C-alpha positions as CSV (number, residue, x, y, z in Angstrom):
1,M,0.0,0.0,0.0
2,H,1.2,3.5,-0.8
3,S,0.6,6.8,0.8
4,S,-1.2,7.9,-2.4
5,Q,-4.0,5.5,-1.5
6,Y,-4.8,7.6,1.6
7,A,-8.0,9.6,1.2
8,R,-10.1,11.4,3.7
9,S,-13.4,9.6,4.5
10,T,-15.0,12.0,6.9
11,G,-16.7,14.2,4.3
12,L,-18.2,11.3,2.4
13,L,-19.4,9.6,5.6
14,I,-21.0,12.8,6.9
15,W,-22.7,13.7,3.6
16,G,-23.8,10.1,3.1
17,I,-25.5,10.0,6.5
18,V,-27.1,13.5,6.1
19,L,-28.4,12.7,2.6
20,L,-29.6,9.3,3.7
21,V,-31.5,10.6,6.7
22,L,-32.9,13.6,4.8
23,G,-33.8,11.5,1.8
24,Q,-35.7,9.1,4.0
25,A,-37.6,12.0,5.7
26,V,-38.5,13.5,2.3
27,W,-39.5,10.1,0.9
28,S,-41.7,9.4,4.0
29,N,-43.3,12.9,3.8
30,G,-44.0,12.3,0.1
31,Q,-45.6,9.0,0.9
32,Q,-47.8,10.5,3.6
33,S,-48.8,13.3,1.2
34,A,-49.6,10.9,-1.6
35,L,-51.7,8.8,0.7
36,L,-53.6,11.8,2.1
37,D,-54.2,13.0,-1.5
38,S,-55.5,9.6,-2.6
39,L,-57.8,9.3,0.4
40,T,-59.3,12.8,0.0
41,S,-59.6,12.8,-3.8
42,S,-62.9,11.9,-5.4
43,G,-61.6,10.1,-8.5
44,F,-59.6,7.0,-9.1
45,L,-56.7,8.9,-10.6
46,D,-54.5,11.0,-8.4
47,T,-54.2,14.5,-9.9
48,S,-51.7,15.8,-7.3
49,S,-48.1,15.1,-8.1
50,D,-46.6,16.8,-5.1
51,G,-46.4,13.6,-3.1
52,Q,-45.0,11.6,-6.0
53,T,-42.4,14.3,-6.7
54,A,-41.3,14.2,-3.0
55,I,-41.1,10.4,-3.1
56,V,-38.9,10.5,-6.2
57,I,-36.7,13.3,-4.8
58,G,-36.4,11.6,-1.4
59,A,-35.6,8.2,-3.0
60,L,-32.8,9.8,-5.1
61,M,-31.4,11.7,-2.1
62,A,-31.4,8.5,-0.1
63,L,-29.7,6.6,-2.9
64,V,-27.0,9.2,-3.3
65,G,-26.5,9.2,0.4
66,L,-26.2,5.5,0.5
67,I,-23.6,5.6,-2.3
68,L,-21.6,8.3,-0.5
69,L,-21.8,6.3,2.7
70,I,-20.5,3.1,1.1
71,L,-17.7,5.1,-0.6
72,G,-16.8,6.6,2.8
73,V,-16.7,3.2,4.5
74,V,-14.5,1.9,1.7
75,R,-12.1,4.8,2.1
76,L,-12.2,4.4,5.9
77,S,-11.4,0.7,5.7
78,T,-8.5,1.4,3.3
79,N,-7.1,3.9,5.7
80,V,-7.4,1.5,8.6
81,D,-5.7,-1.2,6.6
82,M,-2.8,1.2,5.8
83,A,-2.4,2.2,9.4
84,A,-2.4,-1.4,10.5
85,L,0.2,-2.2,7.8
86,V,2.5,0.6,9.0
87,A,2.1,-0.4,12.6
88,A,2.9,-4.1,11.8
89,R,6.0,-3.0,9.8
90,K,7.2,-0.8,12.7
91,L,6.6,-3.6,15.2
92,A,8.4,-6.2,13.0
93,A,11.4,-3.8,12.7
94,K,11.5,-3.2,16.5
95,E,11.3,-7.0,17.1
96,A,14.2,-7.6,14.6
97,D,16.2,-4.9,16.4
98,D,15.4,-6.5,19.8
99,I,16.5,-9.9,18.5
100,K,19.8,-8.5,17.2
101,A,20.5,-6.7,20.5
102,T,19.7,-9.9,22.4
103,Q,22.0,-12.0,20.2
104,K,24.8,-9.4,20.5
105,R,24.4,-9.4,24.3
106,L,24.4,-13.2,24.5
107,T,27.5,-13.3,22.3
108,A,29.3,-10.8,24.5
109,E,28.3,-12.7,27.6
110,S,29.6,-16.0,26.2
111,D,32.8,-14.3,25.1
112,D,33.3,-13.0,28.7
113,A,32.6,-16.4,30.1
114,Q,35.1,-18.0,27.9
115,S,37.8,-15.4,28.7
116,N,37.1,-15.9,32.4
117,D,37.5,-19.7,32.0
118,D,41.0,-19.2,30.4
């Protein structure tokens, strides 16, 4: 993974949540309006398109919000993967340094023990 793969996810997540919630509210309001219009109209055909327009706009807003939310989660998971990879590499390098230091110390101790035996 390269640092060029890093991308901010906060904006997408926030806009996705906002549009999803607002889209759901507009869609629900449009449904209620369409239902009320159909119950109060005298004919079989609904002549009012306000409710239907709100339903379409709300559904589109919710769909765009869902897409933005999914993109934000993908970016967030990519960033988490990159952070975990960097942490794992640093930990592996530290462990390798610790092993080298321990081997050097043990070698020095064994050399001291051999020189004391002579």
